[in-house]
C-alpha positions as CSV (number, residue, x, y, z in Angstrom):
1,X,-158.6,-20.2,102.9
2,X,-159.6,-20.2,99.4
3,X,-156.4,-21.2,98.1
4,X,-152.7,-21.1,97.4
5,X,-151.9,-17.9,94.9
6,X,-147.9,-17.9,94.6
7,X,-144.8,-19.0,95.8
8,X,-141.9,-16.5,96.0
9,X,-138.1,-17.7,95.5
10,X,-134.9,-15.6,95.2
11,X,-132.8,-14.6,92.7
12,X,-129.8,-12.2,92.3
13,X,-130.0,-8.9,90.1
14,X,-129.8,-9.6,86.9
15,X,-130.5,-13.3,86.9
16,X,-133.8,-13.4,84.7
17,X,-132.7,-15.0,81.9
18,X,-131.5,-18.2,84.2
19,X,-135.1,-18.2,85.7
20,X,-136.8,-18.5,82.2
21,X,-134.3,-21.1,81.4
22,X,-135.3,-23.4,83.8
23,X,-139.1,-22.1,84.9
24,X,-140.1,-21.8,81.4
25,X,-138.0,-24.2,79.5
26,X,-137.7,-26.5,81.9
27,X,-141.0,-26.8,83.7
28,X,-142.9,-25.6,81.2
29,X,-144.2,-22.7,82.8
30,X,-145.5,-19.5,81.0
31,X,-144.1,-16.2,82.0
32,X,-146.3,-14.0,82.6
33,X,-146.3,-9.8,82.6
34,X,-145.5,-8.5,86.1
35,X,-147.6,-5.3,87.4
36,X,-146.0,-2.4,86.2
37,X,-145.3,-0.5,89.3
38,X,-143.4,-4.1,90.4
39,X,-141.2,-4.3,86.8
40,X,-138.6,-2.1,88.4
41,X,-137.4,-4.3,90.9
42,X,-136.3,-7.2,88.5
43,X,-137.1,-10.7,88.5
44,X,-140.3,-12.7,86.5
45,X,-143.5,-14.8,87.2
46,X,-144.2,-17.8,85.8
47,X,-147.9,-19.5,85.7
48,X,-149.1,-22.9,85.0
49,X,-152.7,-23.3,83.5
50,X,-154.8,-26.4,83.3
51,X,-157.0,-27.1,80.1
52,X,-159.6,-24.8,80.6
53,X,-157.0,-21.7,81.4
54,X,-157.5,-21.6,85.1
55,X,-154.1,-20.6,86.6
56,X,-152.9,-24.1,88.7
57,X,-149.6,-22.6,90.5
58,X,-147.3,-19.3,90.0
59,X,-144.0,-18.7,91.0
60,X,-143.0,-15.1,91.2
61,X,-138.9,-15.1,90.9
62,X,-137.8,-12.2,93.0
63,X,-134.0,-10.1,93.3
64,X,-132.9,-10.6,96.4
65,X,-129.6,-9.0,97.9
66,X,-127.9,-9.7,99.3
67,X,-128.9,-13.0,97.6
68,X,-128.9,-16.8,99.1
69,X,-130.4,-19.7,97.5
70,X,-133.0,-21.8,99.3
71,X,-131.4,-24.8,99.9
72,X,-134.0,-27.0,102.0
73,X,-137.2,-24.4,101.7
74,X,-139.4,-24.7,98.5
75,X,-142.0,-25.2,96.1
76,X,-143.9,-28.5,95.0
77,X,-145.2,-28.7,92.0
78,X,-146.8,-31.8,90.4
79,X,-146.6,-32.7,86.8
80,X,-148.3,-35.2,84.4
81,X,-145.2,-36.9,83.2
82,X,-142.3,-36.9,85.9
83,X,-139.8,-38.4,83.4
84,X,-140.4,-36.5,80.8
85,X,-139.8,-33.0,83.2
86,X,-136.7,-34.3,85.0
87,X,-135.0,-35.2,81.4
88,X,-135.7,-32.3,79.9
89,X,-134.4,-30.3,83.0
90,X,-131.4,-32.9,82.7
91,X,-130.8,-32.2,79.0
92,X,-130.6,-28.3,79.7
93,X,-128.0,-29.0,82.6
94,X,-129.9,-29.0,85.6
95,X,-129.3,-31.2,88.7
96,X,-132.2,-34.2,89.1
97,X,-132.0,-35.8,92.1
98,X,-134.0,-38.9,92.3
99,X,-133.0,-40.3,95.4
100,X,-135.8,-39.5,97.3
101,X,-138.4,-40.9,94.5
102,X,-140.1,-43.4,96.0
103,X,-140.1,-42.0,99.7
104,X,-143.6,-39.6,99.4
105,X,-146.6,-42.1,99.6
106,X,-149.0,-42.0,96.3
107,X,-146.2,-40.1,94.4
108,X,-143.3,-40.3,92.8
109,X,-140.7,-37.0,92.9
110,X,-137.5,-35.6,92.1
111,X,-135.8,-32.9,93.0
112,X,-134.1,-30.6,91.7
113,X,-132.1,-26.7,91.7
114,X,-133.0,-23.8,90.0
115,X,-130.5,-21.8,88.0
116,X,-129.8,-19.8,91.2
117,X,-129.4,-23.0,93.3
118,X,-133.1,-23.0,94.9
119,X,-134.5,-26.5,95.5
120,X,-137.7,-27.4,93.7
121,X,-139.4,-30.8,94.2
122,X,-141.6,-31.8,91.4
123,X,-143.8,-35.0,91.7
124,X,-146.1,-37.2,90.0
125,X,-149.0,-39.0,91.8
């Protein structure tokens, strides 16, 4: 295996703005255009880049019908300022759970939920 290319999480139809608010505004990811052949399906794609422009994480938020949020399964994203990200998410009205902040050796972490109720873990080494 070389690397993980992307993770997909689900959303209900027509909820792209909620995805943008969480993944772009809250987490600081960059929305990228979906390929033309996939645009009609709805959803949105987001990427993180390092200082050299290399993609370091990619999340695809896709329409699922019927929709059910992932409350246990989740992507986990590494950040360099956990407090800033957690504070930004909380200020936007997203739940930030710090109850397991010190339970993962070598990292601090929080769990949050996107605008569709999907669990997302955010970690800082």
